[in-house]
C-alpha positions in Angstrom: 15.8 5.7 -2.7 16.3 7.9 0.5 16.9 5.7 3.9 14.4 3.8 5.7 12.9 4.8 8.7 12.4 1.6 11.5 8.8 1.4 10.7 9.6 1.1 7.2 12.0 -1.7 7.7 9.5 -3.4 9.9 6.7 -3.3 7.3 9.3 -4.4 4.6 10.3 -7.5 6.7 6.7 -8.4 7.5 5.8 -8.7 4.0 8.8 -9.5 2.3 6.9 -12.9 1.3 4.9 -10.8 -1.3 7.8 -10.3 -3.4 7.9 -14.0 -3.8 4.4 -14.3 -4.6 4.4 -11.7 -7.1 7.3 -13.6 -8.9 5.7 -17.0 -8.5 2.3 -15.5 -10.0 4.1 -14.0 -12.8 5.6 -16.8 -13.7 9.2 -14.6 -13.4 12.5 -16.2 -12.6 13.9 -15.0 -8.9 17.3 -14.8 -10.4 16.3 -12.7 -13.4 13.8 -10.2 -11.7 14.2 -10.2 -7.9 16.5 -7.3 -8.5 14.2 -5.3 -10.8 11.1 -5.9 -8.2 12.4 -5.4 -5.2 12.9 -1.4 -5.8 9.5 -1.5 -6.9 8.4 -3.0 -3.3 10.7 -1.1 -1.3 9.2 2.3 -2.7 5.6 1.2 -1.8 6.9 0.5 1.5 7.9 4.1 1.9 5.4 5.6 -0.1 2.5 3.5 2.2 4.0 5.1 5.4 4.5 8.5 4.4 1.4 8.9 2.3 -1.6 8.2 4.8 -4.1 8.4 1.9 -2.8 5.2 0.7 -3.7 3.7 3.9 -7.6 3.1 2.0 -5.9 0.3 0.4 -4.2 -3.0 1.8 -0.2 -2.4 1.8 -0.3 -5.6 -0.4 -2.3 -4.1 -3.3 -0.3 -1.2 -3.1 3.3 -3.2 -3.4 1.7 -5.1 -6.2 1.2 -2.1 -8.3 4.5 -0.9 -7.8 6.1 -4.0 -8.3 3.8 -4.1 -11.8 5.5 -0.7 -12.7 8.5 -1.7 -12.1 8.5 -4.3 -14.7 7.5 -1.5 -17.1 10.5 0.9 -15.9 
């Protein structure tokens, strides 16, 4: 993962509650799974900012998908 830009940091901070919502919805322990899904979330932040084609979706949709994929890796 490369360093985040100011735009990416802002997006990540403003939407960080999605990580907790994802964990809660999927009944995953914060202590056990936060470290796993946060990387999917941060990857979503970078991709969303760098790939304009993703803007046709809400950021939440993209982040949710990437966090789900992180659990499978």
